[in-house]
C-alpha positions in Angstrom: -17.6 -21.9 44.4 -19.7 -19.6 46.6 -18.2 -21.3 49.7 -14.7 -20.8 48.4 -15.3 -17.2 47.7 -16.7 -16.7 51.2 -13.6 -18.4 52.8 -11.3 -16.3 50.7 -13.0 -13.1 51.6 -13.0 -14.1 55.3 -9.3 -14.9 55.2 -8.6 -11.5 53.6 -10.6 -9.6 56.2 -8.8 -11.5 59.0 -5.4 -10.6 57.4 -6.4 -7.0 57.2 -7.6 -7.0 60.8 -4.3 -8.5 62.1 -2.3 -6.1 60.0 -4.3 -3.2 61.5 -3.5 -4.5 65.0 0.2 -4.7 64.2 0.4 -1.2 62.7 -1.5 0.3 65.7 0.7 -1.6 68.3 4.0 -0.6 66.6 3.3 3.1 66.6 3.5 3.4 62.8 -0.1 4.7 62.7 1.0 7.8 64.6 3.9 8.3 62.2 1.7 7.9 59.2 -0.8 10.4 60.6 1.8 13.1 60.2 1.5 12.8 56.4 -2.4 12.8 56.4 -2.6 16.0 54.2 -0.1 14.5 51.8 -2.0 11.2 51.7 -5.3 12.8 50.8 -3.8 15.1 48.1 -1.6 12.4 46.5 -4.5 9.8 46.6 -6.6 12.2 44.5 -3.7 12.4 42.0 -3.4 8.6 42.1 -7.1 8.1 41.5 -7.1 10.6 38.6 -4.2 8.7 36.9 -5.8 5.3 37.3 -9.3 6.5 36.2 -8.0 8.4 33.2 -5.5 5.9 31.9 -7.6 2.9 32.8 -10.8 4.5 31.3 -8.9 5.3 28.0 -7.6 1.7 27.9 -11.2 0.4 28.2 -12.6 2.8 25.6 -9.9 1.7 23.1 -9.3 -1.9 24.1 -12.9 -3.2 24.0 -13.6 -1.9 20.4 -10.2 -3.2 19.2 -10.9 -6.6 20.7 -14.3 -6.7 19.0 -12.8 -5.7 15.7 -10.1 -8.4 15.9 -12.7 -11.1 16.6 -14.5 -10.4 13.4 -14.1 -13.1 10.7 -12.5 -10.6 8.3 -9.6 -10.2 10.7 -9.0 -13.9 11.4 -5.7 -13.9 9.4 -4.3 -10.8 11.0 -5.7 -10.9 14.6 -2.7 -12.7 16.2 -0.2 -10.5 14.4 -2.0 -7.3 15.6 -2.2 -8.9 19.1 1.6 -9.2 19.2 1.8 -5.4 18.7 -0.3 -4.9 21.9 1.8 -7.6 23.6 4.8 -5.3 23.4 3.3 -3.2 26.2 3.7 -6.1 28.6 6.9 -7.6 27.2 8.8 -4.3 27.9 9.1 -3.6 31.6 6.6 -0.9 32.7 9.4 1.3 34.1 11.1 1.2 30.7 7.8 2.1 29.0 7.3 5.1 31.3 11.0 6.1 30.7 10.5 5.9 27.0 7.3 7.9 27.1 9.2 10.6 29.1 11.7 11.0 26.3 8.8 11.6 23.9 6.3 13.6 26.0 8.5 15.2 28.7 7.7 15.0 32.4 4.4 15.3 34.3 1.0 13.9 33.6 1.1 13.1 29.8 4.0 10.5 29.9 2.6 8.9 33.1 -0.8 8.7 31.5 0.6 7.1 28.3 2.8 4.6 30.1 -0.1 3.4 32.3 -2.4 3.3 29.3 0.0 1.1 27.4 0.4 -1.2 30.4 -3.3 -1.6 30.8 -4.3 -2.2 27.2 -3.3 -5.8 26.5 -5.5 -7.7 29.1 -8.6 -5.8 27.9 -7.9 -6.4 24.2 -6.9 -10.0 24.7 -9.9 -10.9 26.9 -12.4 -9.2 24.7 -11.0 -11.0 21.7 -10.8 -14.4 23.4 -14.3 -14.0 25.0 -16.0 -13.3 21.7 -14.2 -16.2 20.0 -15.4 -18.5 22.7 -19.1 -17.8 22.1 -20.6 -21.1 20.9 -21.2 -21.2 17.1 -24.6 -22.7 17.5 -25.9 -19.6 19.3 -24.8 -17.4 16.4 -26.3 -19.8 13.9 -29.6 -19.7 15.8 -29.5 -15.9 15.8 -28.9 -15.9 12.1 -31.7 -18.3 11.5 -34.0 -15.9 13.5 -33.2 -13.1 11.0 -30.8 -11.0 13.2 -28.3 -8.8 11.5 -24.6 -9.0 12.2 -24.8 -6.0 14.5 -27.8 -7.5 16.4 -25.9 -10.8 16.8 -22.9 -9.0 18.1 -24.8 -6.9 20.7 -27.5 -9.4 21.7 -25.7 -12.7 21.5 -21.9 -12.4 21.4 -21.2 -9.5 23.8 -23.6 -10.7 26.6 -22.0 -14.2 26.4 -18.5 -12.8 26.4 -19.1 -10.2 29.2 -17.7 -12.3 32.0 -14.4 -12.7 30.2 -14.3 -9.1 29.2 -14.9 -8.0 32.7 -12.1 -10.3 33.9 -9.7 -8.5 31.5 -10.8 -5.1 32.7 -10.4 -6.2 36.3 -6.8 -7.5 35.6 -5.9 -4.3 33.7 -7.1 -2.0 36.6 -5.2 -4.1 39.1 -2.0 -3.7 37.1 -2.7 0.0 36.7 -3.2 0.7 40.4 -0.1 -1.2 41.3 2.0 0.5 38.6 0.9 4.1 39.1 3.4 4.7 42.0 6.1 4.6 39.3 4.6 7.8 37.8 6.2 9.8 40.5 9.6 9.1 39.0 8.7 11.2 35.9 6.8 13.9 37.7 3.3 12.3 37.4 2.4 12.5 41.0 0.5 9.9 43.0 1.3 8.0 46.1 4.7 6.9 44.7 6.0 10.3 46.0 5.6 9.1 49.6 6.8 5.5 48.8 10.0 6.5 47.0 10.8 9.4 49.2 10.3 7.2 52.3 12.8 4.6 50.8 15.4 7.3 50.1 15.1 8.8 53.6 14.7 5.3 55.2 11.5 6.7 56.8 9.2 3.8 57.5 6.3 6.0 58.4 6.4 7.9 55.2 6.9 4.7 53.2 3.8 3.1 54.7 1.9 6.3 54.3 2.2 5.7 50.6 2.2 1.9 50.5 -0.8 1.2 52.6 -3.2 3.6 50.8 -1.9 2.1 47.5 -2.7 -1.4 48.7 -6.1 -0.3 50.0 -6.9 1.4 46.7 -6.0 -1.8 44.8 -8.2 -3.9 47.1 -11.1 -1.4 46.7 -10.8 -1.3 42.9 -10.7 -5.1 42.7 -13.7 -5.4 45.1 -15.8 -2.8 43.0 -14.9 -4.6 39.8 -15.8 -7.9 41.3 -19.2 -6.5 42.4 -19.8 -5.1 38.9 -18.9 -8.4 37.4 -21.3 -10.2 39.7 -24.3 -7.7 39.3 -24.0 -6.3 35.8 -23.6 -9.6 33.9 -26.9 -11.4 33.2 -27.6 -14.4 35.4 -27.8 -16.9 32.6 -24.2 -16.2 31.4 -22.6 -15.4 34.8 -20.9 -18.4 36.4 -20.8 -16.4 39.7 -24.6 -16.4 40.0 
């Protein structure tokens, strides 16, 4: 597994290196440099949207996933899960457009649309991860005299952390890639350069938005991968 990860990372770095050579040779780097001030300003907006909507999805999604995994919710969990599934069944652009009709234009509808798009992977993985904890571990904890809260926090959550982190990682990847659509409803972000570049058929402007968006997605995925590797205890972490 470690060898496979190393090969994948090496291939990714090689691809980025070759892409950098092509961009520099084609002169697109000079065209993109014209928009440097716009890139820095819009990247900050992009990061704020991702951090706020993704953070809110984590703060709500993890507790809801825990709640649905409780024995008392066994009969209703899948029904409730289908409600969250609506967020991914409906195209993200449609969700953002619907939120615009309710919340107007600007940051609020963009935040809401991205929040809804990010919620399901977190809820689903938290729920599935906790259900997958072996029953004999919970029985042993009960036999040791642990309360339900202690079993949840000391046995179930640590054993489900890897799956929970995978859901958060997926949700943030979806969020970063979807955030450019926020520009269409006045939410800002790097989508302003991407869509304006498409309208004007300006390749330099288009790449000035697209490349930082891709770089941000790679950076977020890398940071979440490192957090998944280092924060999850060794005994329940298949990466270590």
